[in-house]
C-alpha positions in Angstrom: 94.7 66.2 46.0 97.5 68.5 47.2 98.0 69.6 50.9 98.6 73.4 51.4 100.3 74.6 54.3 102.2 78.0 53.6 99.7 79.3 51.2 96.9 78.4 53.8 96.2 81.7 54.9 95.1 82.9 51.2 93.5 79.7 50.5 91.5 79.8 54.0 90.6 83.5 53.7 88.9 82.5 50.2 87.4 79.2 51.1 86.2 80.4 54.4 84.3 83.6 52.7 82.6 80.9 50.6 82.5 77.8 53.0 82.0 79.2 56.8 79.1 81.4 56.0 77.1 78.2 56.1 73.4 77.8 55.0 70.2 78.4 56.8 67.0 79.9 55.7 64.4 77.1 55.8 61.4 78.0 57.2 61.3 78.5 61.0 64.8 77.0 61.5 66.2 80.1 60.1 68.4 81.6 63.0 68.4 78.5 65.1 71.7 77.2 66.4 71.5 73.4 67.6 73.9 71.5 69.6 77.7 71.1 68.3 76.7 67.3 67.0 74.7 68.9 64.2 77.9 70.2 62.7 79.4 66.8 62.5 76.6 64.2 62.8 77.6 60.9 64.5 81.5 61.0 63.3 81.7 63.3 60.6 79.4 65.5 58.2 80.2 67.2 54.8 78.7 70.5 54.2 78.7 72.2 50.4 78.2 75.7 49.5 74.5 76.6 48.9 74.8 80.2 48.4 76.8 83.1 49.3 75.6 86.4 50.3 77.8 89.8 50.5 77.7 92.3 53.3 74.9 94.0 51.9 72.5 90.9 51.7 73.0 90.7 47.8 73.4 87.0 46.4 77.1 86.5 45.0 77.0 84.3 41.6 78.6 80.9 42.4 81.4 79.7 40.3 81.9 76.2 39.2 84.8 76.2 42.0 82.4 77.6 44.6 79.9 74.6 43.8 82.8 72.1 44.1 83.8 73.3 47.7 83.3 70.9 50.7 83.9 71.4 54.5 84.0 68.1 56.3 83.7 68.5 60.2 84.8 65.8 62.6 83.7 64.8 66.0 87.3 65.1 67.1 87.4 68.6 66.5 89.4 68.4 63.2 88.1 69.7 59.6 89.0 69.2 55.9 88.2 71.8 53.4 88.3 70.8 49.7 88.1 73.0 46.6 89.0 71.7 43.3 92.4 69.7 43.7 93.1 72.0 46.9 92.7 70.5 50.4 93.3 72.2 53.9 93.1 70.5 56.9 92.8 72.2 60.5 91.2 72.1 63.8 87.9 73.7 64.9 86.2 75.1 68.3 82.4 75.7 68.7 81.1 77.9 71.4 77.4 77.2 71.4 76.6 80.0 73.9 78.6 82.7 71.9 77.4 81.0 68.6 80.9 81.1 67.0 83.2 78.8 65.3 86.8 79.3 65.3 88.9 77.6 62.6 92.8 77.1 62.7 94.4 75.5 59.6 97.3 73.4 60.1 100.6 75.4 59.8 98.8 78.7 59.9 99.6 81.4 62.4 96.1 82.8 62.5 92.6 81.3 63.3 89.2 82.6 61.9 86.2 83.0 63.8 82.7 83.1 62.3 79.4 83.9 64.2 77.1 80.6 63.4 73.8 82.1 62.4 71.8 78.8 61.7 73.0 75.4 62.4 70.5 72.7 62.1 70.8 69.0 60.8 71.0 69.9 57.4 71.6 73.7 57.2 74.6 75.9 58.5 75.2 79.7 57.9 78.3 81.4 58.9 78.8 85.2 59.1 82.2 86.5 58.3 83.3 89.6 60.4 82.6 91.8 57.2 78.9 90.8 57.6 78.9 88.4 54.5 77.4 85.2 54.8 78.0 81.5 53.5 75.3 79.3 53.4 75.6 75.7 53.4 73.9 72.5 53.2 74.2 68.9 54.2 75.8 66.7 51.1 
């Protein structure tokens, strides 16, 4: 795996559109944002892409690369994102009252903030500023 630092912003934007519009939509749990420990479990938790919705709510066709994307959140406020042979590391903050997660990739000068639509033990849905959503499920 290759660590990306300078092209991290480009990779981050692409991966975050997919990875940080986390999954939800499971019966009555949809729209529920539970505690931050649901994000990382005991020490860490890996999330994989379930589906992506564009700003108008239409499902975006998943490519093989999208299906291979993973984000691991750690209890120490670090994260690791992989897509194929590319890896990105960084730090995150979760604001439960505001229902947001902010991710700052290592070596990048800009963070990305997403609205947490759903966060349960096995579903995570993030909404981007453009209205698109990424739905993730626990791996």
